[in-house]
PDB file of N, CA, C and O in Angstrom:
ATOM      1  N   MET A   1     101.644  78.565 118.127  1.00  0.00           N
ATOM      2  CA  MET A   1     100.385  78.851 117.448  1.00  0.00           C
ATOM      3  C   MET A   1      99.551  79.840 118.262  1.00  0.00           C
ATOM      4  O   MET A   1      98.960  80.772 117.716  1.00  0.00           O
ATOM      5  N   LYS A   2      99.515  79.623 119.570  1.00  0.00           N
ATOM      6  CA  LYS A   2      98.728  80.527 120.417  1.00  0.00           C
ATOM      7  C   LYS A   2      99.221  81.966 120.294  1.00  0.00           C
ATOM      8  O   LYS A   2      98.429  82.907 120.247  1.00  0.00           O
ATOM      9  N   GLN A   3     100.540  82.119 120.245  1.00  0.00           N
ATOM     10  CA  GLN A   3     101.128  83.456 120.117  1.00  0.00           C
ATOM     11  C   GLN A   3     100.627  84.126 118.844  1.00  0.00           C
ATOM     12  O   GLN A   3     100.287  85.310 118.851  1.00  0.00           O
ATOM     13  N   GLY A   4     100.582  83.372 117.759  1.00  0.00           N
ATOM     14  CA  GLY A   4     100.120  83.912 116.485  1.00  0.00           C
ATOM     15  C   GLY A   4      98.668  84.353 116.557  1.00  0.00           C
ATOM     16  O   GLY A   4      98.300  85.396 116.017  1.00  0.00           O
ATOM     17  N   MET A   5      97.839  83.549 117.230  1.00  0.00           N
ATOM     18  CA  MET A   5      96.421  83.896 117.327  1.00  0.00           C
ATOM     19  C   MET A   5      96.235  85.167 118.148  1.00  0.00           C
ATOM     20  O   MET A   5      95.402  86.007 117.808  1.00  0.00           O
ATOM     21  N   LYS A   6      97.006  85.314 119.230  1.00  0.00           N
ATOM     22  CA  LYS A   6      96.918  86.538 120.029  1.00  0.00           C
ATOM     23  C   LYS A   6      97.298  87.744 119.191  1.00  0.00           C
ATOM     24  O   LYS A   6      96.642  88.784 119.251  1.00  0.00           O
ATOM     25  N   GLN A   7      98.367  87.601 118.402  1.00  0.00           N
ATOM     26  CA  GLN A   7      98.828  88.682 117.528  1.00  0.00           C
ATOM     27  C   GLN A   7      97.709  89.094 116.572  1.00  0.00           C
ATOM     28  O   GLN A   7      97.459  90.283 116.377  1.00  0.00           O
ATOM     29  N   ILE A   8      97.041  88.109 115.981  1.00  0.00           N
ATOM     30  CA  ILE A   8      95.976  88.393 115.014  1.00  0.00           C
ATOM     31  C   ILE A   8      94.813  89.083 115.707  1.00  0.00           C
ATOM     32  O   ILE A   8      94.271  90.057 115.184  1.00  0.00           O
ATOM     33  N   HIS A   9      94.422  88.593 116.874  1.00  0.00           N
ATOM     34  CA  HIS A   9      93.307  89.213 117.586  1.00  0.00           C
ATOM     35  C   HIS A   9      93.606  90.666 117.902  1.00  0.00           C
ATOM     36  O   HIS A   9      92.759  91.535 117.692  1.00  0.00           O
ATOM     37  N   TRP A  10      94.810  90.939 118.408  1.00  0.00           N
ATOM     38  CA  TRP A  10      95.148  92.324 118.742  1.00  0.00           C
ATOM     39  C   TRP A  10      95.203  93.195 117.505  1.00  0.00           C
ATOM     40  O   TRP A  10      94.807  94.360 117.546  1.00  0.00           O
ATOM     41  N   THR A  11      95.693  92.640 116.399  1.00  0.00           N
ATOM     42  CA  THR A  11      95.750  93.403 115.149  1.00  0.00           C
ATOM     43  C   THR A  11      94.347  93.753 114.688  1.00  0.00           C
ATOM     44  O   THR A  11      94.083  94.888 114.293  1.00  0.00           O
ATOM     45  N   LEU A  12      93.449  92.778 114.736  1.00  0.00           N
ATOM     46  CA  LEU A  12      92.077  93.031 114.286  1.00  0.00           C
ATOM     47  C   LEU A  12      91.363  94.007 115.211  1.00  0.00           C
ATOM     48  O   LEU A  12      90.633  94.881 114.745  1.00  0.00           O
ATOM     49  N   ILE A  13      91.570  93.864 116.529  1.00  0.00           N
ATOM     50  CA  ILE A  13      90.941  94.787 117.479  1.00  0.00           C
ATOM     51  C   ILE A  13      91.442  96.204 117.238  1.00  0.00           C
ATOM     52  O   ILE A  13      90.655  97.151 117.224  1.00  0.00           O
ATOM     53  N   ALA A  14      92.762  96.353 117.048  1.00  0.00           N
ATOM     54  CA  ALA A  14      93.318  97.679 116.782  1.00  0.00           C
ATOM     55  C   ALA A  14      92.756  98.243 115.486  1.00  0.00           C
ATOM     56  O   ALA A  14      92.439  99.431 115.410  1.00  0.00           O
ATOM     57  N   GLY A  15      92.629  97.404 114.469  1.00  0.00           N
ATOM     58  CA  GLY A  15      92.058  97.851 113.200  1.00  0.00           C
ATOM     59  C   GLY A  15      90.626  98.330 113.355  1.00  0.00           C
ATOM     60  O   GLY A  15      90.239  99.350 112.786  1.00  0.00           O
ATOM     61  N   MET A  16      89.837  97.586 114.131  1.00  0.00           N
ATOM     62  CA  MET A  16      88.440  97.978 114.351  1.00  0.00           C
ATOM     63  C   MET A  16      88.355  99.297 115.105  1.00  0.00           C
ATOM     64  O   MET A  16      87.548 100.161 114.762  1.00  0.00           O
ATOM     65  N   LEU A  17      89.189  99.454 116.133  1.00  0.00           N
ATOM     66  CA  LEU A  17      89.183 100.705 116.897  1.00  0.00           C
ATOM     67  C   LEU A  17      89.576 101.885 116.020  1.00  0.00           C
ATOM     68  O   LEU A  17      88.979 102.958 116.107  1.00  0.00           O
ATOM     69  N   LEU A  18      90.588 101.681 115.167  1.00  0.00           N
ATOM     70  CA  LEU A  18      91.015 102.759 114.278  1.00  0.00           C
ATOM     71  C   LEU A  18      89.913 103.128 113.298  1.00  0.00           C
ATOM     72  O   LEU A  18      89.691 104.310 113.032  1.00  0.00           O
ATOM     73  N   SER A  19      89.219 102.128 112.757  1.00  0.00           N
ATOM     74  CA  SER A  19      88.160 102.453 111.802  1.00  0.00           C
ATOM     75  C   SER A  19      86.998 103.139 112.512  1.00  0.00           C
ATOM     76  O   SER A  19      86.369 104.032 111.943  1.00  0.00           O
ATOM     77  N   LEU A  20      86.707 102.735 113.743  1.00  0.00           N
ATOM     78  CA  LEU A  20      85.679 103.433 114.528  1.00  0.00           C
ATOM     79  C   LEU A  20      86.077 104.882 114.756  1.00  0.00           C
ATOM     80  O   LEU A  20      85.254 105.789 114.623  1.00  0.00           O
ATOM     81  N   GLY A  21      87.342 105.096 115.100  1.00  0.00           N
ATOM     82  CA  GLY A  21      87.843 106.455 115.295  1.00  0.00           C
ATOM     83  C   GLY A  21      87.712 107.277 114.030  1.00  0.00           C
ATOM     84  O   GLY A  21      87.337 108.448 114.080  1.00  0.00           O
ATOM     85  N   ALA A  22      88.024 106.662 112.883  1.00  0.00           N
ATOM     86  CA  ALA A  22      87.916 107.370 111.604  1.00  0.00           C
ATOM     87  C   ALA A  22      86.468 107.760 111.327  1.00  0.00           C
ATOM     88  O   ALA A  22      86.200 108.867 110.859  1.00  0.00           O
ATOM     89  N   ILE A  23      85.539 106.857 111.615  1.00  0.00           N
ATOM     90  CA  ILE A  23      84.115 107.146 111.389  1.00  0.00           C
ATOM     91  C   ILE A  23      83.662 108.283 112.290  1.00  0.00           C
ATOM     92  O   ILE A  23      82.977 109.199 111.836  1.00  0.00           O
ATOM     93  N   VAL A  24      84.042 108.233 113.571  1.00  0.00           N
ATOM     94  CA  VAL A  24      83.649 109.287 114.516  1.00  0.00           C
ATOM     95  C   VAL A  24      84.195 110.633 114.067  1.00  0.00           C
ATOM     96  O   VAL A  24      83.476 111.633 114.079  1.00  0.00           O
ATOM     97  N   ILE A  25      85.469 110.663 113.668  1.00  0.00           N
ATOM     98  CA  ILE A  25      86.083 111.923 113.233  1.00  0.00           C
ATOM     99  C   ILE A  25      85.377 112.455 111.996  1.00  0.00           C
ATOM    100  O   ILE A  25      85.133 113.656 111.882  1.00  0.00           O
ATOM    101  N   ARG A  26      85.050 111.563 111.071  1.00  0.00           N
ATOM    102  CA  ARG A  26      84.384 112.002 109.840  1.00  0.00           C
ATOM    103  C   ARG A  26      82.985 112.538 110.153  1.00  0.00           C
ATOM    104  O   ARG A  26      82.538 113.505 109.535  1.00  0.00           O
ATOM    105  N   ARG A  27      82.296 111.916 111.106  1.00  0.00           N
ATOM    106  CA  ARG A  27      80.932 112.331 111.449  1.00  0.00           C
ATOM    107  C   ARG A  27      80.898 113.694 112.152  1.00  0.00           C
ATOM    108  O   ARG A  27      79.956 114.468 111.979  1.00  0.00           O
ATOM    109  N   THR A  28      81.938 113.976 112.949  1.00  0.00           N
ATOM    110  CA  THR A  28      81.917 115.214 113.729  1.00  0.00           C
ATOM    111  C   THR A  28      82.281 116.437 112.907  1.00  0.00           C
ATOM    112  O   THR A  28      82.122 117.564 113.376  1.00  0.00           O
ATOM    113  N   ASP A  29      82.778 116.230 111.663  1.00  0.00           N
ATOM    114  CA  ASP A  29      83.120 117.350 110.767  1.00  0.00           C
ATOM    115  C   ASP A  29      84.091 118.335 111.397  1.00  0.00           C
ATOM    116  O   ASP A  29      83.885 119.547 111.329  1.00  0.00           O
ATOM    117  N   LEU A  30      85.138 117.822 112.002  1.00  0.00           N
ATOM    118  CA  LEU A  30      86.182 118.695 112.522  1.00  0.00           C
ATOM    119  C   LEU A  30      87.036 119.194 111.362  1.00  0.00           C
ATOM    120  O   LEU A  30      87.009 118.630 110.269  1.00  0.00           O
ATOM    121  N   GLU A  31      87.792 120.259 111.614  1.00  0.00           N
ATOM    122  CA  GLU A  31      88.675 120.790 110.568  1.00  0.00           C
ATOM    123  C   GLU A  31      89.686 119.736 110.113  1.00  0.00           C
ATOM    124  O   GLU A  31      89.989 119.614 108.927  1.00  0.00           O
ATOM    125  N   ILE A  32      90.200 118.976 111.086  1.00  0.00           N
ATOM    126  CA  ILE A  32      91.222 117.971 110.762  1.00  0.00           C
ATOM    127  C   ILE A  32      90.586 116.667 110.306  1.00  0.00           C
ATOM    128  O   ILE A  32      91.290 115.687 110.059  1.00  0.00           O
ATOM    129  N   GLY A  33      89.269 116.645 110.194  1.00  0.00           N
ATOM    130  CA  GLY A  33      88.529 115.403 109.937  1.00  0.00           C
ATOM    131  C   GLY A  33      88.997 114.615 108.743  1.00  0.00           C
ATOM    132  O   GLY A  33      89.292 113.425 108.859  1.00  0.00           O
ATOM    133  N   ASP A  34      89.072 115.273 107.571  1.00  0.00           N
ATOM    134  CA  ASP A  34      89.406 114.535 106.349  1.00  0.00           C
ATOM    135  C   ASP A  34      90.812 113.960 106.416  1.00  0.00           C
ATOM    136  O   ASP A  34      91.029 112.786 106.113  1.00  0.00           O
ATOM    137  N   PHE A  35      91.754 114.785 106.811  1.00  0.00           N
ATOM    138  CA  PHE A  35      93.148 114.356 106.875  1.00  0.00           C
ATOM    139  C   PHE A  35      93.316 113.198 107.861  1.00  0.00           C
ATOM    140  O   PHE A  35      93.918 112.173 107.543  1.00  0.00           O
ATOM    141  N   THR A  36      92.772 113.386 109.061  1.00  0.00           N
ATOM    142  CA  THR A  36      92.954 112.379 110.108  1.00  0.00           C
ATOM    143  C   THR A  36      92.245 111.078 109.755  1.00  0.00           C
ATOM    144  O   THR A  36      92.801 109.995 109.938  1.00  0.00           O
ATOM    145  N   SER A  37      91.023 111.183 109.252  1.00  0.00           N
ATOM    146  CA  SER A  37      90.294 109.956 108.934  1.00  0.00           C
ATOM    147  C   SER A  37      90.967 109.234 107.772  1.00  0.00           C
ATOM    148  O   SER A  37      90.955 108.004 107.712  1.00  0.00           O
ATOM    149  N   GLY A  38      91.551 109.992 106.850  1.00  0.00           N
ATOM    150  CA  GLY A  38      92.304 109.358 105.769  1.00  0.00           C
ATOM    151  C   GLY A  38      93.500 108.600 106.303  1.00  0.00           C
ATOM    152  O   GLY A  38      93.770 107.474 105.886  1.00  0.00           O
ATOM    153  N   MET A  39      94.218 109.220 107.231  1.00  0.00           N
ATOM    154  CA  MET A  39      95.381 108.555 107.832  1.00  0.00           C
ATOM    155  C   MET A  39      94.951 107.315 108.605  1.00  0.00           C
ATOM    156  O   MET A  39      95.583 106.263 108.502  1.00  0.00           O
ATOM    157  N   LEU A  40      93.867 107.443 109.384  1.00  0.00           N
ATOM    158  CA  LEU A  40      93.390 106.304 110.169  1.00  0.00           C
ATOM    159  C   LEU A  40      92.946 105.165 109.255  1.00  0.00           C
ATOM    160  O   LEU A  40      93.191 103.994 109.546  1.00  0.00           O
ATOM    161  N   SER A  41      92.290 105.518 108.147  1.00  0.00           N
ATOM    162  CA  SER A  41      91.851 104.478 107.211  1.00  0.00           C
ATOM    163  C   SER A  41      93.058 103.750 106.634  1.00  0.00           C
ATOM    164  O   SER A  41      93.063 102.522 106.539  1.00  0.00           O
ATOM    165  N   GLY A  42      94.079 104.507 106.251  1.00  0.00           N
ATOM    166  CA  GLY A  42      95.293 103.896 105.722  1.00  0.00           C
ATOM    167  C   GLY A  42      95.957 102.989 106.741  1.00  0.00           C
ATOM    168  O   GLY A  42      96.403 101.889 106.414  1.00  0.00           O
ATOM    169  N   LEU A  43      96.017 103.458 107.973  1.00  0.00           N
ATOM    170  CA  LEU A  43      96.632 102.675 109.045  1.00  0.00           C
ATOM    171  C   LEU A  43      95.834 101.394 109.297  1.00  0.00           C
ATOM    172  O   LEU A  43      96.403 100.330 109.540  1.00  0.00           O
ATOM    173  N   THR A  44      94.515 101.516 109.235  1.00  0.00           N
ATOM    174  CA  THR A  44      93.650 100.353 109.428  1.00  0.00           C
ATOM    175  C   THR A  44      93.930  99.291 108.380  1.00  0.00           C
ATOM    176  O   THR A  44      94.062  98.109 108.695  1.00  0.00           O
ATOM    177  N   ILE A  45      94.021  99.730 107.115  1.00  0.00           N
ATOM    178  CA  ILE A  45      94.285  98.786 106.021  1.00  0.00           C
ATOM    179  C   ILE A  45      95.634  98.100 106.234  1.00  0.00           C
ATOM    180  O   ILE A  45      95.756  96.888 106.053  1.00  0.00           O
ATOM    181  N   VAL A  46      96.640  98.879 106.618  1.00  0.00           N
ATOM    182  CA  VAL A  46      97.972  98.311 106.863  1.00  0.00           C
ATOM    183  C   VAL A  46      97.918  97.283 107.990  1.00  0.00           C
ATOM    184  O   VAL A  46      98.519  96.214 107.885  1.00  0.00           O
ATOM    185  N   LEU A  47      97.198  97.605 109.070  1.00  0.00           N
ATOM    186  CA  LEU A  47      97.091  96.675 110.199  1.00  0.00           C
ATOM    187  C   LEU A  47      96.417  95.375 109.789  1.00  0.00           C
ATOM    188  O   LEU A  47      96.862  94.292 110.169  1.00  0.00           O
ATOM    189  N   ILE A  48      95.343  95.482 109.015  1.00  0.00           N
ATOM    190  CA  ILE A  48      94.610  94.284 108.605  1.00  0.00           C
ATOM    191  C   ILE A  48      95.484  93.417 107.700  1.00  0.00           C
ATOM    192  O   ILE A  48      95.530  92.197 107.859  1.00  0.00           O
ATOM    193  N   ILE A  49      96.177  94.049 106.748  1.00  0.00           N
ATOM    194  CA  ILE A  49      97.076  93.298 105.860  1.00  0.00           C
ATOM    195  C   ILE A  49      98.179  92.637 106.686  1.00  0.00           C
ATOM    196  O   ILE A  49      98.534  91.482 106.450  1.00  0.00           O
ATOM    197  N   ASN A  50      98.715  93.376 107.652  1.00  0.00           N
ATOM    198  CA  ASN A  50      99.753  92.833 108.527  1.00  0.00           C
ATOM    199  C   ASN A  50      99.228  91.608 109.281  1.00  0.00           C
ATOM    200  O   ASN A  50      99.928  90.603 109.408  1.00  0.00           O
ATOM    201  N   GLY A  51      98.005  91.700 109.774  1.00  0.00           N
ATOM    202  CA  GLY A  51      97.397  90.571 110.484  1.00  0.00           C
ATOM    203  C   GLY A  51      97.272  89.347 109.601  1.00  0.00           C
ATOM    204  O   GLY A  51      97.541  88.228 110.038  1.00  0.00           O
ATOM    205  N   ILE A  52      96.857  89.562 108.340  1.00  0.00           N
ATOM    206  CA  ILE A  52      96.704  88.448 107.405  1.00  0.00           C
ATOM    207  C   ILE A  52      98.062  87.818 107.105  1.00  0.00           C
ATOM    208  O   ILE A  52      98.191  86.595 107.058  1.00  0.00           O
ATOM    209  N   VAL A  53      99.075  88.666 106.902  1.00  0.00           N
ATOM    210  CA  VAL A  53     100.423  88.165 106.609  1.00  0.00           C
ATOM    211  C   VAL A  53     100.957  87.359 107.791  1.00  0.00           C
ATOM    212  O   VAL A  53     101.529  86.285 107.604  1.00  0.00           O
ATOM    213  N   GLN A  54     100.772  87.875 109.007  1.00  0.00           N
ATOM    214  CA  GLN A  54     101.224  87.156 110.204  1.00  0.00           C
ATOM    215  C   GLN A  54     100.536  85.796 110.297  1.00  0.00           C
ATOM    216  O   GLN A  54     101.166  84.786 110.609  1.00  0.00           O
ATOM    217  N   PHE A  55      99.233  85.791 110.022  1.00  0.00           N
ATOM    218  CA  PHE A  55      98.462  84.552 110.080  1.00  0.00           C
ATOM    219  C   PHE A  55      99.014  83.544 109.073  1.00  0.00           C
ATOM    220  O   PHE A  55      99.189  82.368 109.393  1.00  0.00           O
ATOM    221  N   ALA A  56      99.287  84.013 107.853  1.00  0.00           N
ATOM    222  CA  ALA A  56      99.816  83.130 106.809  1.00  0.00           C
ATOM    223  C   ALA A  56     101.184  82.579 107.207  1.00  0.00           C
ATOM    224  O   ALA A  56     101.465  81.399 106.997  1.00  0.00           O
ATOM    225  N   LYS A  57     102.034  83.430 107.781  1.00  0.00           N
ATOM    226  CA  LYS A  57     103.360  82.982 108.218  1.00  0.00           C
ATOM    227  C   LYS A  57     103.228  81.908 109.297  1.00  0.00           C
ATOM    228  O   LYS A  57     103.918  80.889 109.257  1.00  0.00           O
ATOM    229  N   ASN A  58     102.337  82.145 110.260  1.00  0.00           N
ATOM    230  CA  ASN A  58     102.162  81.191 111.348  1.00  0.00           C
ATOM    231  C   ASN A  58     101.620  79.864 110.831  1.00  0.00           C
ATOM    232  O   ASN A  58     102.015  78.801 111.310  1.00  0.00           O
ATOM    233  N   ARG A  59     100.719  79.921 109.857  1.00  0.00           N
ATOM    234  CA  ARG A  59     100.177  78.694 109.269  1.00  0.00           C
ATOM    235  C   ARG A  59     101.291  77.906 108.573  1.00  0.00           C
ATOM    236  O   ARG A  59     101.358  76.681 108.673  1.00  0.00           O
ATOM    237  N   ALA A  60     102.158  78.630 107.871  1.00  0.00           N
ATOM    238  CA  ALA A  60     103.251  77.976 107.147  1.00  0.00           C
ATOM    239  C   ALA A  60     104.210  77.296 108.126  1.00  0.00           C
ATOM    240  O   ALA A  60     104.705  76.202 107.858  1.00  0.00           O
ATOM    241  N   VAL A  61     104.466  77.945 109.255  1.00  0.00           N
ATOM    242  CA  VAL A  61     105.382  77.389 110.257  1.00  0.00           C
ATOM    243  C   VAL A  61     104.779  76.138 110.886  1.00  0.00           C
ATOM    244  O   VAL A  61     105.485  75.155 111.112  1.00  0.00           O
ATOM    245  N   VAL A  62     103.476  76.169 111.169  1.00  0.00           N
ATOM    246  CA  VAL A  62     102.823  75.035 111.820  1.00  0.00           C
ATOM    247  C   VAL A  62     102.835  73.815 110.908  1.00  0.00           C
ATOM    248  O   VAL A  62     103.085  72.701 111.370  1.00  0.00           O
ATOM    249  N   LYS A  63     102.568  74.010 109.624  1.00  0.00           N
ATOM    250  CA  LYS A  63     102.561  72.879 108.690  1.00  0.00           C
ATOM    251  C   LYS A  63     103.987  72.433 108.467  1.00  0.00           C
ATOM    252  O   LYS A  63     104.228  71.490 107.714  1.00  0.00           O
TER     253      LYS A  63
END
């Protein structure tokens, strides 16, 4: 169970960092801003979904 919780925490932290990066890139109006922030947003969503799926799997195993 502890392993699962660590996995979720790291997934959420990585997701938050990626979304922060996307916001910073969008705010600075760089040439690559739209493309990169779009990719980061997509990656963030994937990470969060992955975290939820991992959590659900770990819950199922524990029960």
